[in-house]
Backbone bond lengths (Angstrom), bond angles and torsions (degrees), N, CA, C in turn:
res aa  C-N    CA-C-N  psi(-1)  N-CA   C-N-CA  omega(-1)  CA-C   N-CA-C  phi
1 X - - - 1.454 - - 1.531 111.41 -
2 X 1.328 117.43 -36.72 1.460 121.15 179.56 1.521 110.84 -63.88
3 X 1.346 116.43 -39.31 1.463 120.29 179.23 1.539 110.72 -63.33
4 X 1.316 118.03 -39.70 1.468 121.95 178.83 1.529 109.80 -64.57
5 X 1.325 116.66 -42.89 1.475 120.06 177.99 1.524 110.32 -63.06
6 X 1.318 117.21 -42.12 1.464 121.17 179.37 1.517 111.02 -62.23
7 X 1.339 116.63 -42.45 1.458 120.41 178.74 1.531 110.70 -65.71
8 X 1.327 116.54 -42.04 1.465 120.67 179.54 1.537 110.08 -63.82
9 X 1.341 116.39 -42.38 1.461 120.86 178.90 1.526 110.00 -64.13
10 X 1.318 117.45 -43.45 1.469 121.12 179.03 1.524 110.58 -63.12
11 X 1.328 117.91 -42.73 1.467 121.57 179.39 1.526 110.32 -64.46
12 X 1.321 117.02 -42.24 1.467 120.98 178.66 1.520 111.52 -64.26
13 X 1.331 116.46 -41.62 1.461 120.96 178.34 1.519 110.65 -63.60
14 X 1.338 116.98 -42.00 1.458 121.17 178.60 1.526 110.47 -62.29
15 X 1.328 117.67 -44.76 1.473 121.09 179.11 1.522 110.71 -61.48
16 X 1.338 116.57 -42.33 1.451 121.02 179.13 1.526 110.10 -63.94
17 X 1.313 117.35 -43.94 1.464 121.26 179.54 1.521 110.77 -63.22
18 X 1.317 117.46 -42.03 1.462 120.46 179.74 1.519 111.37 -66.27
19 X 1.328 117.81 -41.17 1.459 119.56 -179.84 1.519 110.56 -69.97
20 X 1.329 118.00 -35.04 1.463 120.78 177.13 1.517 109.81 -65.80
21 X 1.319 118.07 -39.57 1.451 121.68 178.04 1.507 111.10 -63.13
22 X 1.312 117.12 -39.93 1.461 121.94 178.83 1.523 110.28 -64.36
23 X 1.337 116.80 -44.14 1.458 120.04 -178.99 1.522 110.93 -66.56
24 X 1.335 117.84 -34.52 1.453 121.35 -179.00 1.521 111.68 -72.17
25 X 1.322 117.45 -12.16 1.458 121.16 -177.08 1.525 112.22 -82.63
26 X 1.292 119.18 4.32 1.457 122.73 -177.99 1.524 109.70 -131.05
27 X 1.335 115.57 166.37 1.456 119.51 165.28 1.523 104.64 -84.13
28 X 1.331 116.98 124.78 1.462 121.36 -175.29 1.528 110.90 -128.47
29 X 1.318 114.91 166.89 1.458 121.63 174.23 1.524 109.00 -94.52
30 X 1.324 116.69 138.29 1.460 120.71 177.77 1.528 110.68 -64.69
31 X 1.325 117.20 -44.94 1.465 122.94 178.79 1.516 107.66 -110.48
32 X 1.329 116.16 120.08 1.464 120.42 -171.45 1.523 114.32 -105.57
33 X 1.342 117.14 8.32 1.462 122.71 174.25 1.518 108.42 -142.28
34 X 1.342 116.15 142.63 1.464 120.55 177.35 1.523 109.13 -159.82
35 X 1.345 116.91 153.47 1.463 120.04 179.56 1.526 112.90 -64.90
36 X 1.323 116.64 136.78 1.463 122.06 176.15 1.521 109.46 -58.16
37 X 1.331 116.64 139.49 1.459 121.61 177.23 1.515 115.14 77.00
38 X 1.330 118.04 3.05 1.468 120.94 -177.08 1.522 111.78 -93.81
39 X 1.344 114.81 164.24 1.456 120.08 169.03 1.524 106.30 -72.97
40 X 1.313 116.36 135.59 1.465 121.92 -175.56 1.521 108.99 -132.05
41 X 1.320 115.84 130.28 1.460 121.75 174.75 1.526 107.14 -93.81
42 X 1.328 115.98 104.13 1.463 121.63 -179.85 1.524 108.75 -85.17
43 X 1.315 115.82 120.49 1.460 121.93 176.67 1.525 106.54 -114.41
44 X 1.325 116.03 105.30 1.461 121.55 178.18 1.522 108.64 -85.96
45 X 1.321 116.01 122.04 1.461 121.65 -178.22 1.537 108.78 -97.76
46 X 1.329 115.91 123.35 1.461 122.28 179.79 1.528 107.36 -114.11
47 X 1.333 115.92 112.27 1.460 120.46 -172.86 1.507 116.01 -105.35
48 X 1.327 118.22 0.38 1.465 120.17 -179.46 1.520 109.72 -165.21
49 X 1.322 115.37 166.79 1.463 121.22 176.06 1.514 110.09 -94.99
50 X 1.316 116.92 -143.79 1.465 123.42 -179.49 1.529 108.51 -115.19
51 X 1.315 116.57 99.99 1.469 121.40 179.25 1.525 111.92 49.75
52 X 1.325 116.32 46.70 1.459 121.50 177.25 1.523 114.57 92.81
53 X 1.310 117.90 -11.12 1.464 122.18 -177.69 1.535 110.72 -89.02
54 X 1.344 118.52 139.57 1.468 121.61 -179.37 1.529 113.75 -63.60
55 X 1.332 116.19 145.54 1.462 123.21 173.86 1.521 108.44 -74.09
56 X 1.336 116.50 133.03 1.468 121.42 -179.97 1.525 112.94 -119.46
57 X 1.338 117.68 -11.38 1.468 120.55 178.99 1.521 109.97 -158.65
58 X 1.328 115.25 144.30 1.461 123.56 171.94 1.519 105.87 -126.40
59 X 1.337 115.58 122.20 1.468 121.38 -179.39 1.529 108.60 -120.45
60 X 1.328 116.44 131.11 1.463 122.98 -174.71 1.525 109.50 -121.70
61 X 1.335 116.68 134.10 1.466 121.55 171.23 1.524 106.87 -109.64
62 X 1.324 116.37 124.43 1.462 120.38 -178.84 1.525 110.59 -76.12
63 X 1.333 117.13 141.17 1.468 119.75 178.54 1.531 110.97 -71.74
64 X 1.333 116.05 155.97 1.467 120.55 176.21 1.524 109.11 -55.16
65 X 1.319 115.41 137.49 1.460 121.03 178.48 1.514 113.61 92.94
66 X 1.332 118.20 -16.47 1.469 121.74 175.41 1.524 107.12 -85.44
67 X 1.334 116.79 121.90 1.462 120.97 -171.87 1.531 111.56 -132.27
68 X 1.322 113.81 169.88 1.467 123.25 175.84 1.535 112.53 56.71
69 X 1.320 116.75 39.13 1.467 121.49 -178.46 1.523 111.43 -68.95
70 X 1.333 114.85 139.48 1.463 123.08 175.94 1.522 107.74 -136.00
71 X 1.331 117.47 108.91 1.462 119.37 178.83 1.526 111.98 -78.76
72 X 1.326 115.39 155.00 1.459 121.85 176.75 1.530 108.48 -94.03
73 X 1.338 117.19 126.43 1.463 119.08 176.00 1.535 110.26 -61.10
74 X 1.318 115.29 153.21 1.459 121.34 -177.63 1.524 107.29 -131.51
75 X 1.332 117.45 118.05 1.466 119.57 179.44 1.532 111.27 -54.01
76 X 1.334 115.89 134.88 1.452 121.61 179.42 1.516 114.22 87.74
77 X 1.331 117.26 -3.09 1.466 121.91 -179.31 1.527 108.82 -123.82
78 X 1.334 116.96 150.43 1.462 122.53 174.37 1.525 107.38 -94.04
79 X 1.319 116.05 129.74 1.462 122.09 -177.96 1.528 109.50 -106.31
80 X 1.327 116.35 132.17 1.466 121.03 176.60 1.522 108.84 -141.51
81 X 1.324 116.06 151.12 1.462 121.39 175.50 1.524 108.69 -127.48
82 X 1.317 114.68 156.12 1.464 121.61 174.16 1.512 106.55 -120.40
83 X 1.327 116.09 132.44 1.461 120.55 178.60 1.514 110.51 -104.66
84 X 1.317 114.98 152.72 1.449 121.19 177.92 1.515 109.60 -164.68
85 X 1.324 116.56 179.01 1.468 119.80 -179.99 1.526 111.53 -72.44
86 X 1.324 115.65 145.43 1.463 121.36 173.79 1.526 108.38 -79.94
87 X 1.330 116.62 152.91 1.463 121.56 178.00 1.529 110.12 -61.41
88 X 1.354 116.29 -36.40 1.466 122.30 177.07 1.517 107.98 -140.26
89 X 1.329 118.33 147.16 1.467 120.57 177.95 1.533 110.94 -60.09
90 X 1.317 115.82 150.18 1.458 122.66 178.08 1.523 107.75 -117.11
91 X 1.332 116.34 131.43 1.461 121.28 179.64 1.522 109.74 -92.00
92 X 1.342 116.36 126.20 1.467 121.23 178.79 1.520 109.07 -143.04
93 X 1.322 116.77 118.29 1.462 123.20 177.91 1.534 111.79 53.09
94 X 1.328 115.59 42.71 1.449 120.50 176.95 1.518 114.99 80.10
95 X 1.308 117.39 3.82 1.464 120.53 178.99 1.520 109.90 -113.83
96 X 1.319 115.10 148.12 1.459 121.10 175.94 1.530 107.94 -96.67
97 X 1.325 115.60 119.68 1.465 121.04 -179.13 1.524 106.93 -104.77
98 X 1.322 116.63 123.11 1.463 120.77 -173.83 1.523 114.10 -109.90
99 X 1.327 117.11 -9.72 1.461 118.81 177.52 1.516 110.32 -149.65
100 X 1.322 114.67 160.96 1.456 120.35 179.81 1.530 109.52 178.85
101 X 1.308 116.27 -162.57 1.461 121.93 -177.94 1.528 109.47 -64.71
102 X 1.329 115.55 128.49 1.467 121.67 177.20 1.529 111.62 -118.28
103 X 1.337 116.38 -18.80 1.463 121.36 178.71 1.517 109.93 -142.57
104 X 1.334 115.05 147.59 1.466 122.23 178.53 1.525 107.25 -130.62
105 X 1.339 116.23 139.83 1.465 119.76 178.10 1.521 110.60 -138.14
106 X 1.318 115.39 129.72 1.456 122.85 169.11 1.530 105.03 -107.41
107 X 1.321 118.17 119.50 1.459 121.45 -175.85 1.533 110.49 -133.33
108 X 1.339 114.75 175.57 1.464 123.35 174.74 1.529 113.01 61.26
109 X 1.327 116.34 25.75 1.459 120.80 174.98 1.513 109.31 -108.20
110 X 1.317 115.26 -173.69 1.463 119.79 175.12 1.518 108.94 -150.68
111 X 1.326 114.80 116.15 1.463 122.20 177.48 1.526 106.78 -117.12
112 X 1.356 117.17 104.57 1.467 119.55 -179.46 1.524 112.15 -56.45
113 X 1.320 115.63 148.60 1.462 122.32 -178.91 1.525 112.20 -54.58
114 X 1.316 117.74 -34.80 1.468 122.12 -176.76 1.527 112.80 -79.51
115 X 1.323 117.88 -5.09 1.456 121.20 -177.93 1.523 111.08 -109.19
116 X 1.335 114.64 164.52 1.456 124.30 -178.93 1.527 107.91 -121.28
117 X 1.339 116.81 146.94 1.460 119.55 174.87 1.528 109.36 -153.91
118 X 1.333 114.98 172.83 1.460 121.93 -179.24 1.523 109.67 -129.63
119 X 1.330 115.16 146.46 1.454 122.86 177.40 1.528 105.86 -124.86
120 X 1.348 116.41 128.35 1.461 120.85 -166.25 1.533 112.08 -123.78
121 X 1.330 114.87 141.11 1.462 120.95 170.07 1.524 109.06 -149.62
122 X 1.329 115.05 157.53 1.466 122.35 176.46 1.520 107.73 -107.90
123 X 1.333 116.37 145.09 1.458 121.00 -179.51 1.528 109.05 -154.84
124 X 1.321 116.65 153.80 1.460 121.59 171.25 1.523 106.23 -92.01
125 X 1.324 115.59 125.30 1.466 121.36 -176.68 1.527 111.84 -77.42
126 X 1.328 116.50 156.50 1.470 119.95 177.88 1.520 111.63 -62.99
127 X 1.326 115.04 150.94 1.470 121.33 174.72 1.522 107.46 -90.79
128 X 1.325 115.45 83.62 1.460 122.30 179.89 1.524 108.39 -123.68
129 X 1.330 117.34 164.63 1.465 120.20 -177.42 1.531 113.16 -59.93
130 X 1.339 115.37 147.31 1.470 121.00 175.12 1.520 108.94 -55.53
131 X 1.312 115.88 140.37 1.458 121.34 -178.69 1.521 113.10 96.83
132 X 1.338 116.82 -14.86 1.470 120.51 177.81 1.522 109.18 -66.74
133 X 1.314 116.24 134.58 1.464 121.76 174.41 1.520 108.37 -97.33
134 X 1.330 115.79 132.92 1.468 119.91 171.51 1.522 106.70 -119.01
135 X 1.299 115.75 152.23 1.464 121.09 -176.08 1.514 109.83 -125.07
136 X 1.328 115.12 143.20 1.456 122.23 -178.12 1.527 107.52 -116.82
137 X 1.333 117.74 96.16 1.457 120.32 -179.89 1.536 112.15 -63.54
138 X 1.331 115.60 136.52 1.460 122.74 -178.23 1.531 108.62 -132.59
139 X 1.324 116.20 134.94 1.462 121.39 171.70 1.521 106.82 -111.06
140 X 1.314 115.55 125.29 1.464 123.84 179.65 1.525 107.55 -107.59
141 X 1.333 116.31 111.88 1.457 121.01 179.30 1.520 109.27 -99.05
142 X 1.316 115.94 142.59 1.457 121.55 -179.81 1.522 109.64 -126.99
143 X 1.350 116.11 169.21 1.462 119.17 176.19 1.523 110.03 -54.07
144 X 1.318 116.19 -40.67 1.468 121.92 177.50 1.521 107.45 -131.76
145 X 1.316 115.90 103.11 1.457 119.66 176.36 1.512 113.55 109.90
146 X 1.334 113.90 176.35 1.461 121.68 -178.28 1.528 108.53 -154.76
147 X 1.333 115.57 146.48 1.462 121.68 170.07 1.521 106.36 -117.64
148 X 1.311 116.49 128.55 1.466 121.76 178.39 1.531 107.53 -107.06
149 X 1.329 116.04 93.50 1.464 122.32 179.59 1.529 107.18 -83.24
150 X 1.333 115.62 69.12 1.466 120.88 -171.71 1.524 113.32 -125.96
151 X 1.331 117.29 -1.22 1.469 119.41 -178.06 1.527 110.27 -74.51
152 X 1.329 115.22 123.78 1.465 121.31 -179.78 1.521 107.59 -103.58
153 X 1.342 116.71 118.30 1.468 120.04 -176.10 1.528 112.88 -60.10
154 X 1.329 114.68 142.15 1.456 120.64 173.07 1.528 107.88 -69.33
155 X 1.326 117.17 156.47 1.464 121.85 178.84 1.527 109.97 -53.04
156 X 1.316 116.45 131.55 1.454 121.89 177.42 1.519 114.82 85.50
157 X 1.330 118.06 -4.05 1.465 120.87 179.59 1.529 109.10 -107.36
158 X 1.327 117.33 136.41 1.462 119.71 177.56 1.532 111.86 -78.72
159 X 1.325 115.96 154.44 1.466 121.65 178.65 1.526 111.33 -58.64
160 X 1.333 117.12 -29.73 1.468 120.89 -179.49 1.523 112.94 -63.77
161 X 1.344 117.33 -14.89 1.466 121.11 177.37 1.532 112.03 -77.08
162 X 1.328 117.33 -5.60 1.454 121.86 -174.68 1.525 110.87 -114.58
163 X 1.320 115.02 148.86 1.469 121.03 -178.76 1.530 111.44 -71.55
164 X 1.344 117.06 -43.43 1.457 121.05 -178.75 1.538 110.32 -134.32
165 X 1.351 116.21 73.27 1.467 119.89 -177.48 1.525 112.83 -73.04
166 X 1.325 115.82 145.72 1.463 121.55 173.89 1.532 108.41 -70.64
167 X 1.336 117.70 144.68 1.466 119.32 174.72 1.528 110.31 -59.21
168 X 1.330 116.63 134.60 1.453 121.51 -176.79 1.517 112.93 -113.05
169 X 1.331 115.25 149.13 1.455 123.26 -179.95 1.523 108.24 -134.22
170 X 1.331 116.30 127.68 1.460 121.54 178.57 1.531 108.97 -95.31
171 X 1.336 115.37 126.11 1.458 120.02 178.19 1.522 109.48 -80.71
172 X 1.333 115.65 138.71 1.466 121.93 178.04 1.532 108.07 -112.33
173 X 1.337 116.05 179.03 1.466 120.60 178.92 1.534 110.03 -57.25
174 X 1.344 116.65 138.89 1.474 119.11 177.07 1.531 110.48 -61.08
175 X 1.309 115.29 149.21 1.468 120.27 176.07 1.522 109.51 -71.37
176 X 1.325 116.21 140.75 1.473 121.39 176.54 1.528 108.68 -89.08
177 X 1.311 116.16 134.15 1.485 120.21 -178.40 1.499 110.80 -90.45
């Protein structure tokens, strides 16, 4: 019986290690669920460069309905934002806001392939039904090469079916005040 338990434990550990390796092969979100319409702290986890080459830029395009984005500065990196019109106006404190940050870029840094880091921004999530998936396309530029984490899965298909899937976030029921 002990041998069977040992084999089961070894098989479970191997499966966990393989799935962790798969998850580390992408740019992912630390928190993958959040209430619709809430403030959300997006932590993008970058676990590798491009075929051994250091990461030199992370560029993010915000999904429609995500508003009031504020990126966190990162020592050693240049931070820039691009503003544009929102797909729909956003109401805040009695005012209609029609444009704001639509893209965020951290550039001129260097994250060696063997190291891990995080890139952070705050945003108000879209007010969409619970269960809705939203995707945050990310382009990872390296000294040599690029990864375009921009593939948005078709309905019913998992992100693992794609070579470079965009980080996904599942909206949950809004918090009651």
